C-alpha positions in Angstrom: 97.6 88.1 124.0 94.7 90.1 122.6 97.1 92.9 121.5 99.1 90.4 119.5 96.0 89.1 117.7 95.0 92.7 117.0 98.4 93.4 115.4 98.3 90.2 113.4 94.9 91.0 112.0 96.1 94.4 110.9 99.2 92.9 109.3 97.1 90.3 107.5 95.1 93.1 105.9 98.3 94.5 104.5 98.9 91.3 102.5 95.7 91.7 100.5 96.8 91.0 96.9 94.1 93.2 95.4 95.7 96.4 96.8 98.5 98.5 95.3 102.0 98.0 96.6 102.5 98.8 100.3 103.4 102.3 101.4 104.8 101.1 104.7 108.5 101.6 105.1 109.6 98.2 106.5 112.9 98.7 108.5 113.5 95.0 108.4 116.0 94.1 111.2 117.2 97.7 111.6 118.8 97.8 115.1 117.7 101.5 115.5 114.0 101.3 114.4 113.6 97.8 115.9 116.1 97.9 118.8 116.5 95.2 121.4 116.9 96.0 125.0 120.6 96.6 124.9 120.4 98.9 121.9 117.5 100.8 123.5 119.8 101.5 126.5 122.6 102.7 124.2 120.2 104.9 122.2 118.7 106.4 125.4 122.0 106.8 127.2 124.0 108.1 124.2 127.0 106.1 125.3 129.8 106.3 122.8 130.2 105.1 120.2 126.8 106.2 119.0 125.1 103.7 116.7 124.8 105.0 113.1 122.7 103.7 110.2 125.0 102.1 107.6 122.6 103.4 104.9 122.5 100.4 102.6 119.0 99.4 101.8 117.4 101.8 104.3 113.8 102.5 103.3 113.8 105.9 105.1 116.8 107.1 103.1 115.3 105.7 99.9 112.1 107.6 100.7 114.0 110.9 100.9 116.1 110.0 97.8 113.0 109.4 95.8 111.5 112.7 96.9 114.7 114.6 96.0 114.7 112.9 92.5 111.1 114.0 92.0 111.8 117.5 93.3 109.2 117.1 96.0 109.3 118.6 99.5 109.1 116.2 102.4 106.8 116.8 105.3 106.7 114.8 108.6 103.8 113.8 110.8 105.1 112.8 114.2 102.7 110.5 116.0 100.3 110.0 113.2 97.8 108.0 115.3 94.9 106.6 113.2 96.2 108.6 110.1 93.2 110.8 109.4 95.3 114.0 109.1 98.1 112.3 107.2 95.9 110.7 104.6 93.8 113.9 104.0 96.8 116.2 103.9 98.6 113.9 101.5 95.5 113.7 99.3 95.2 117.5 99.3 98.9 118.1 98.5 99.8 115.6 95.8 103.1 117.3 95.0 104.6 116.7 98.5 105.9 113.5 100.1 104.6 112.9 103.7 106.4 110.6 106.1 104.1 109.5 108.9 105.7 108.2 112.1 103.7 106.1 114.6 104.9 103.7 117.3 101.8 101.5 117.2 102.5 98.8 114.5 98.8 97.9 114.1 97.8 101.6 113.5 100.6 101.8 110.9 99.3 98.6 109.2 95.7 99.9 109.1 96.8 103.4 107.8 98.8 101.7 105.1 95.8 99.7 103.9 93.5 102.7 104.1 95.9 105.0 102.1 96.3 102.3 99.4 92.6 101.8 99.1 92.3 105.6 98.7 94.9 105.6 95.9 97.5 107.6 97.7 101.1 107.2 96.6 102.8 110.2 98.2 102.7 109.1 101.9 105.1 106.6 103.7 104.2 105.0 107.0 107.0 104.1 109.5 106.5 102.2 112.7 108.9 103.0 115.5 110.1 105.5 118.1 109.9 109.0 116.6 113.0 110.3 118.5 115.1 107.5 117.1 114.0 108.3 113.5 114.6 112.0 114.1 118.1 111.5 115.5 119.5 108.6 113.5 117.4 108.0 110.4 116.1 111.2 108.8 118.8 113.3 107.0 119.5 116.8 108.4 117.7 119.7 106.8 115.5 117.4 104.8 112.0 118.3 106.0 110.0 121.4 105.1 107.2 121.0 107.7 106.7 119.0 110.9 103.3 118.3 112.4 103.0 117.2 116.1 99.2 116.9 116.5 97.8 115.9 119.9 100.9 114.2 121.3 100.7 112.2 124.5 100.7 114.9 127.2 102.3 112.6 129.8 100.6 114.6 132.6 102.4 113.0 135.5 105.5 114.9 136.6 107.6 111.7 136.6 106.7 111.1 133.0 107.1 114.6 131.6 110.6 113.7 130.2 108.8 111.7 127.6 107.1 114.7 126.0 108.1 115.5 122.4 108.3 119.2 123.4 111.4 119.2 125.6 114.9 120.6 124.9 116.5 117.4 123.5 113.6 116.6 121.2 113.3 120.2 119.9 117.0 119.9 119.0 116.1 116.9 116.9 113.2 118.7 115.2 115.5 121.7 114.4 118.0 119.2 113.0 115.6 117.7 110.4 113.9 121.0 109.4 115.2 123.0 106.5 115.9 126.7 107.2 112.5 128.4 106.9 110.7 125.1 107.6 107.7 125.1 110.0 106.9 123.2 113.2 103.2 122.9 113.8 101.5 121.6 117.0 98.1 121.2 118.5 96.9 119.9 121.9 93.8 119.9 124.1 96.0 119.9 127.2 96.3 123.5 128.5 99.3 122.7 130.8 101.2 121.0 128.0 100.4 123.8 125.6 101.8 126.3 128.1 105.0 124.2 128.4 105.2 124.0 124.6 105.1 127.8 124.3 107.6 128.3 127.1 110.0 125.8 125.6 109.9 127.3 122.2 110.0 130.9 123.5 113.4 130.1 125.0 114.8 128.7 121.7 116.3 131.5 119.6 116.5 129.1 116.6 112.8 129.4 116.0 110.3 132.3 115.6 106.6 131.9 116.4 104.3 132.5 113.5 100.5 132.3 112.9 99.3 128.8 113.7 98.4 126.5 110.9 94.7 126.3 110.2 93.6 122.8 109.1 90.4 122.2 107.2 87.8 119.8 108.6 89.1 116.9 106.6 92.5 117.2 108.2 91.3 117.2 111.8 92.6 114.1 113.7 90.4 111.4 115.2 91.6 112.6 118.7 90.8 116.2 117.8 87.2 115.4 116.7 86.7 113.4 119.9 88.0 116.3 122.0 85.9 118.9 120.2 82.9 116.7 120.6 83.5 116.8 124.3 83.6 120.6 124.3 87.3 120.8 124.9 89.5 123.7 123.7 92.1 122.9 121.1 95.2 125.0 121.2 97.5 125.4 118.2 100.8 127.1 117.5 103.4 127.2 114.8 107.1 128.2 114.6 109.5 128.7 111.8 113.1 127.5 111.9 115.4 130.5 111.4 118.4 130.4 109.2 121.6 130.0 111.1 123.3 133.3 111.9 126.4 134.1 109.9 
């Protein structure tokens, strides 16, 4: 299939021996990040017993352990797309560690190659379902900032349950954020933005703060496209509150 050839070409680029070591976090045969049909059903249905990561050799846990050892804050880019924001943000903030989540394996491969060519060593690329990583892979209270930039708006009513901004997923975002950590979002879809604001306004665990202002270099490829079409970009940010005593 054409898509398969596209993925294979991208993966071939990753094996270029002239590049520094890969920054892609290869989950290997992890049943969570690379689930088969039966595991997807369990993950989606939350039927007990819940699958849990055994921890041994997990590249995601190693990424967070390395960050802790270096005293570096970890930030999370959910749905990193073509990686323009992630690479620019990591370059501008060399003291952080940035974990970029993207479902499309070919995009992850190309982002990995681009960041290695640019000399970045503080970003990790992970291919897979963001909600699985948020629930099963990322340690609790381990992330200082989350970026959800131009997520799929899933405009049809029957698909709205797939949106990242819905109750169950906001629970997961709260889970991984440190107290005081920030959740930052942008979208060109006015209906989705209104739903984001309504969802977050109903959640007493967060407070709305001034939206993050990103420099030109950190605008995403989708954002530049939308701005070029004259569309309005809406942004908002929230802070995770400390749990009440």
